[in-house]
Each structure stands twice: as C-alpha cells, then as structure tokens.
C-alpha positions in Angstrom: 4.3 -8.6 3.4 5.9 -6.4 5.9 9.8 -5.9 4.7 11.7 -3.3 6.8 14.4 -1.7 4.6 18.0 -3.5 5.5 16.3 -6.1 7.4 15.2 -9.9 6.4 11.3 -10.9 5.8 9.0 -11.3 9.2 8.0 -14.5 8.7 5.1 -16.5 10.9 5.4 -19.2 13.2 8.8 -18.7 14.4 10.1 -18.0 17.8 12.8 -15.8 18.8 12.9 -15.4 21.8 13.7 -11.6 22.7 13.1 -10.5 19.4 9.3 -12.1 19.6 8.5 -10.5 22.6 9.9 -7.2 21.6 7.2 -7.8 18.6 4.4 -8.4 20.7 5.0 -5.3 22.5 5.0 -3.4 19.1 1.6 -4.8 18.5 0.4 -3.8 21.7 1.6 -0.1 21.0 0.4 0.1 17.3 -2.9 -1.6 17.9 -6.7 -0.4 17.2 -6.3 2.0 19.7 -3.4 3.8 18.6 -5.1 7.0 17.8 -8.0 8.9 19.3 -10.9 9.8 17.3 -10.1 13.2 16.2 -11.8 16.4 15.3 -13.2 17.1 11.9 -11.1 18.0 9.3 -8.3 15.6 11.4 -7.6 11.7 10.5 -10.8 9.7 12.0 -11.3 6.1 12.2 -13.8 5.1 9.3 -14.7 1.7 9.9 -13.0 -1.6 11.3 -13.0 -4.6 9.2 -14.9 -7.4 10.5 -14.7 -10.1 8.1 -12.2 -13.0 10.4 -11.2 -13.9 6.5 -9.5 -10.3 6.0 -6.3 -10.6 8.5 -3.7 -9.3 5.9 -5.9 -6.1 3.9 -2.8 -5.2 1.6 -4.7 -3.4 -0.9 -7.8 -1.0 -1.0 -9.7 0.9 -3.9 -12.9 2.9 -3.5 -15.8 1.8 -5.6 -17.4 4.2 -8.0 -20.0 2.0 -8.8 -21.0 1.6 -5.4 -20.8 4.7 -3.2 -19.2 4.0 0.7 -17.9 0.4 -0.6 -14.3 -0.4 -0.7 -12.7 -3.5 -2.5 -9.4 -5.0 -0.4 -7.8 -8.6 -0.3 -5.6 -10.6 1.6 -1.6 -10.7 1.1 0.0 -14.2 1.0 -1.1 -17.2 2.0 -4.7 -16.8 0.7 -7.0 -17.7 -2.2 -8.1 -15.7 -5.5 -10.3 -13.7 -3.5 -11.5 -9.7 -3.4 -13.8 -8.2 -1.1 -16.3 -5.4 -1.1 -16.4 -4.3 2.3 -18.9 -1.0 3.3 -18.1 2.0 5.2 -19.6 -0.3 8.6 -16.6 -2.9 7.8 -19.6 -5.5 7.0 -18.6 -7.7 3.8 -21.1 -7.4 1.0 -19.1 -10.0 -1.3 -16.6 -12.2 -2.2 -15.3 -12.4 -5.8 -13.4 -15.2 -7.1 -10.9 -15.0 -9.9 -11.7 -18.3 -11.6 -8.4 -20.4 -12.1 -6.4 -17.7 -11.0 -3.7 -18.7 -8.1 -2.3 -15.8 -6.3 1.7 -15.9 -5.2 1.7 -12.6 -3.3 -1.1 -10.1 -4.0 -0.3 -6.6 -2.6 -2.4 -3.9 -4.2 -5.7 -3.3 -6.2 -6.6 -0.6 -8.3 -9.7 0.8 -10.4 -9.1 2.1 -13.9 -11.7 3.2 -16.6 -15.1 1.6 -17.1 -15.6 0.1 -13.8 -12.7 -1.8 -14.2 -10.4 -3.5 -11.3 -7.0 -4.5 -11.5 -5.6 -7.0 -8.8 -1.5 -7.0 -8.6 0.0 -10.3 -7.6 3.6 -8.2 -7.7 5.3 -9.0 -4.4 8.6 -10.3 -4.1 9.9 -10.9 -1.0 13.6 -12.2 -2.3 13.4 -8.8 -4.1 14.5 -10.3 -7.2 13.3 -13.7 -7.5 10.4 -13.6 -10.0 11.6 -13.3 -13.3 7.8 -12.3 -13.8 4.5 -10.8 -12.1 0.8 -10.7 -12.9 -1.6 -8.2 -13.4 -5.7 -9.9 -13.3 -8.4 -7.1 -14.9 -11.8 -8.1 -14.0 -14.9 -6.1 -14.4 -16.4 -4.7 -11.1 -19.6 -6.3 -10.4 -22.8 -4.7 -11.2 -24.6 -6.2 -8.4 -22.9 -7.0 -4.7 -22.5 -10.7 -3.9 -20.7 -13.8 -3.7 -19.5 -14.4 -7.3 -17.2 -16.2 -9.7 -15.4 -13.8 -12.3 -13.2 -14.6 -15.3 -10.2 -12.6 -15.0 -7.6 -11.1 -17.7 -4.1 -11.8 -16.6 -1.0 -9.6 -17.9 2.3 -10.9 -17.7 4.5 -8.3 -16.2 8.4 -7.7 -16.4 10.6 -4.8 -15.4 13.2 -3.1 -18.1 15.9 -3.1 -15.4 15.0 -6.5 -13.7 12.8 -8.2 -11.3 12.4 -6.3 -7.9 9.9 -6.3 -5.1 6.7 -3.8 -5.4 3.6 -3.4 -3.4 2.0 -0.4 -5.2 -0.6 -0.2 -8.5 -1.8 3.1 -9.8 -4.1 3.0 -12.9 -4.8 6.6 -14.5 -8.6 6.7 -14.1 -8.8 8.6 -17.6 -6.5 7.1 -20.0 -6.0 3.3 -18.2 -2.5 3.2 -18.1 -0.9 1.2 -15.6 2.1 2.1 -13.3 3.8 0.4 -10.6 5.8 1.7 -7.9 8.9 -0.6 -6.5 10.4 -0.7 -3.2 14.0 -1.6 -2.5 16.4 -2.4 0.8 17.7 0.5 0.0 15.1 2.7 1.1 14.6 3.9 -2.7 12.6 2.6 -5.0 10.9 3.7 -8.8 7.8 4.7 -10.8 7.3 2.0 -13.9 5.1 2.9 -16.6 3.2 0.1 -18.6 2.6 0.5 -22.2 0.2 2.6 -23.5 -2.3 -0.5 -23.9 -1.5 -3.8 -22.0 -1.0 -7.2 -24.3 -2.9 -10.4 -22.9 -0.9 -12.6 -25.1 2.7 -10.7 -24.6 4.9 -9.8 -22.1 4.2 -6.1 -21.2 7.6 -4.2 -20.0 7.5 -1.5 -17.5 10.1 1.0 -17.5 11.1 3.3 -15.0 9.9 6.9 -15.2 10.7 8.5 -11.6 12.7 7.5 -8.8 9.9 7.4 -5.2 10.8 6.6 -2.1 9.9 3.1 -0.2 6.2 2.5 -1.0 3.5 0.5 0.1 1.0 1.5 -2.0 -0.5 4.3 -4.0 -2.8 5.6 -6.1 -4.6 8.6 -8.5 -7.2 10.7 -7.9 -10.3 10.1 -9.5 -9.6 13.1 -12.1 -6.3 11.5 -12.7 -4.6 15.0 -11.5 -2.9 14.0 -8.1 -1.5 10.8 -7.2 -0.8 9.6 -3.2 2.0 7.5 -2.5 2.3 6.2 1.1 5.1 4.1 3.4 4.5 2.6 6.8 4.8 6.4 8.6 4.2 8.8 5.9 2.3 10.0 2.7 2.8 12.0 -0.1 0.6 13.6 -2.6 2.1 15.0 -6.0 0.6 16.4 -8.9 0.3 14.7 -12.0 0.7 16.1 -15.5 1.3 14.1 -18.6 3.1 11.1 -17.0 5.5 13.3 -14.6 5.1 13.8 -10.9 6.0 17.2 -9.4 5.2 19.5 -6.3 5.2 16.4 -3.4 3.0 17.9 -0.3 3.0 16.0 2.9 -0.1 14.4 4.2 -0.8 13.2 7.9 -0.8 9.7 8.1 -2.7 7.9 11.2 -0.3 5.6 13.1 -1.3 2.2 12.5 0.0 -1.4 12.9 1.5 -1.9 9.3 0.3 0.9 7.1 -0.1 -1.2 3.5 -2.5 0.4 1.6 -4.2 4.2 0.6 -6.8 5.0 -2.1 -8.6 8.6 -2.5 -12.6 8.4 -1.8 -14.6 8.4 -5.1 -15.2 11.9 -4.7 -11.6 12.9 -4.2 -11.9 14.9 -1.2 -10.1 12.4 1.2 -7.5 9.7 1.4 -8.7 6.5 3.3 -5.8 4.7 4.8 -5.6 0.7 5.6 -3.1 -1.8 7.6 -2.8 -5.3 7.7 -3.7 -7.3 10.8 -7.2 -8.8 12.2 -9.5 -6.2 12.6 -7.3 -3.7 11.1 -8.8 -0.2 10.9 -9.4 2.1 7.7 -8.6 5.6 8.5 -10.0 8.6 6.7 -8.0 11.9 6.8 -9.9 15.2 4.7 -8.1 17.2 2.1 -7.7 20.4 2.4 -4.7 22.5 2.0 -1.5 20.0 2.2 1.2 21.4 3.3 4.1 21.8 1.1 7.2 19.4 1.4 10.3 21.1 2.9 13.6 20.9 0.7 15.9 18.0 1.4 19.2 20.0 2.5 22.1 18.7 0.3 25.3 19.6 1.4 27.1 17.3 -0.7 26.4 16.7 -4.5 24.5 14.3 -5.8 24.1 12.3 -9.1 21.2 14.5 -11.2 17.9 13.1 -11.0 16.2 12.1 -14.5 13.2 14.4 -15.1 9.8 13.6 -13.4 11.6 12.2 -10.5 10.2 12.5 -7.1 12.3 13.5 -4.0 12.2 11.3 -1.3 10.7 11.8 2.0 13.2 10.6 3.9 12.6 12.6 7.3 9.3 11.4 8.1 10.4 7.5 8.3 13.2 8.8 9.9 11.4 10.5 12.6 8.9 7.6 13.1 11.8 5.4 12.8 13.4 7.0 16.1 9.9 6.8 17.9 9.7 3.2 17.2 13.2 2.7 18.5 12.3 4.5 21.7 9.0 2.2 22.5 11.2 -0.9 21.3 14.0 -0.2 23.9 11.2 0.5 26.9 9.4 -2.9 25.8 12.5 -4.6 25.3 13.2 -3.8 28.9 10.1 -4.3 30.4 9.9 -8.1 29.0 13.6 -8.7 30.3 13.1 -7.7 33.6 9.7 -9.9 33.9 11.5 -13.1 32.3 14.0 -12.7 35.4 11.9 -11.9 37.9 9.6 -15.2 36.8 12.6 -17.1 36.5 
C-alpha cells in the first residue's frame, strides 16, 4: 500500500479535484513505458503480469523448485491467494490458504526446504494493530490451483506496533526478519526468534537502522541482503546478523515499486510494482557501486552495531524529479480546465 513519508495514505474512490488530476498525470509518467528496453547488463523488462486479478502485486519471491517461476500476491482488499507466475507473466497456479483472512499482506519470501512465508504485516495506521501475522506453507511440488494448510505465527515488535512491508527469511538458518517503515523516513530491521513458535507470540527485536523500505530479501547463499524503496535499492553484506558495506543498485523507474527478489541463481535482482499489468524488471548484478558516505556536518547520536546507513540521497533526487513532473502536469490540467470552462 502506498504511503509517502509525512503524508496520509492514498485511498481509492475519493475525488480530490486537482489532486486526482495530478495523480493521473503521474501515473501516465510512471506507467509501463516509463523506461525503454536496455542493453545487456542493464535493467531490462522481464515480463508483464497478465492476470487481471493481480492488481496490487506487493511481494515477489523466485521459486527454486520451479525454475523461471515467481510467487506473488495482492496487497489489501483481496483473499488469501498466492499466485505462481512464469517468466512470460502467465499465472500457472493460484494457491488458496485455507481458513486465512488477510488484513494487509505486504511481502512473500522463500525459506529453507521450499517453505513459503506470506507476511500480513502492513499497518497503514502506523501502529494500530497490536500484532501482525506470518503464514508458512510448503511450496507446491506441482503447479496448479489448490488449497493448502498454512501455519500461522503471531508477531509483535519489542518496541511497539508499526507499519512494515519487507519480509526476509534466511535461506540457510530459516531465521525470519522484518524491515519496518516510518513516517520519519527511517525504519528498523527486526530479528525474530531463532525458531518461530506457532503457539506463543513471537517477539521481534530491532537489530539495525535501515531506510524507509518497501521490500527486501536474502541472496540464495545468505551472504547478501537487498533492500529497496520506491526509487532506490541497496545491496548489503550479511554476516552473523549484521548488515554492512551498502552498495547502490540501479532501479527501474516504476509506478509504485513494492517488491524485489534475487533470482534463483543469485545473479540478478527482479523488481516488481503494483498496478494492473505491472511489469517485472531484471537487473543483472555485476560490480555494484559502493555507496558514497553521507556528509555529517553536525554530530549525531551513535548508531547501534550492525546498523545500516540510510541512503537519503536517492529518494531525494527522485523526489525532486517527481516534483518537477508534478508541477508541469498540474499546470497542464489547470490550463485545460480553464479553457474548457
């Protein structure tokens, strides 16, 4: 679900006059043709989701059991469904979680032993829900429509309720992590218990500061982490529960960048977006550029060990571009409205 730092949630079905005209203009700019096909080694369009039911693809996980298949799901306002989509954007399976009612599913991740985790962790009120839920189920051996039984895990944060959109499951240890969001352009990486309990509440504790994140994931070997926002992405080294050495990754310009996953071979990242007929882009991983250190003109509070620097420059640059586009679009619609009136 789209939430801009310092702004309220954008809701469907509400007319906002000039604001709605501006939103329409932005969607035109950020639509499917926002970026051209690229040369080898650069971001390229992998596929377009064809299923008309998938309108808010909020999570993405590359299957290891079924090469070339990706698991995704809708955001809020949908049932307990997970979709298997192939590299041509065709839906090969719809998996229904028996007896599950989702509130705001935001992420999906693949863990060890072909176990899929669906994260119902969104909180657009940024702290209304006292607990959130994770659902674990076995990735189907055969693709096709089916109903599965999922194990539910109750989750609470040690420092209180919050909004989150990113779920990471370590491919070796199976330990679960959640990256939160905040209206203050700052989030945290939370670590779950070594083993999740299906009968008791699982308390997740903050282990690092991270930027305002919409999704993330582990590399197949568990040595790297990717985190993304709407207009940026970073790769981090991962060792013993600590993220270090952030490197910038080129991100395709998308309408509402909400998902990311490593490819099954770990050689690429795939970026997804919400919206009808949303596109998934592949970004090959070569030698990512090290993140430039942020200037610190004034002293700041010390950062906890393992904390990841916040890449503020990327969102600010993208935000500046959007402001320019928004200003031009708003002027265009205002003038057209006056001339027609």
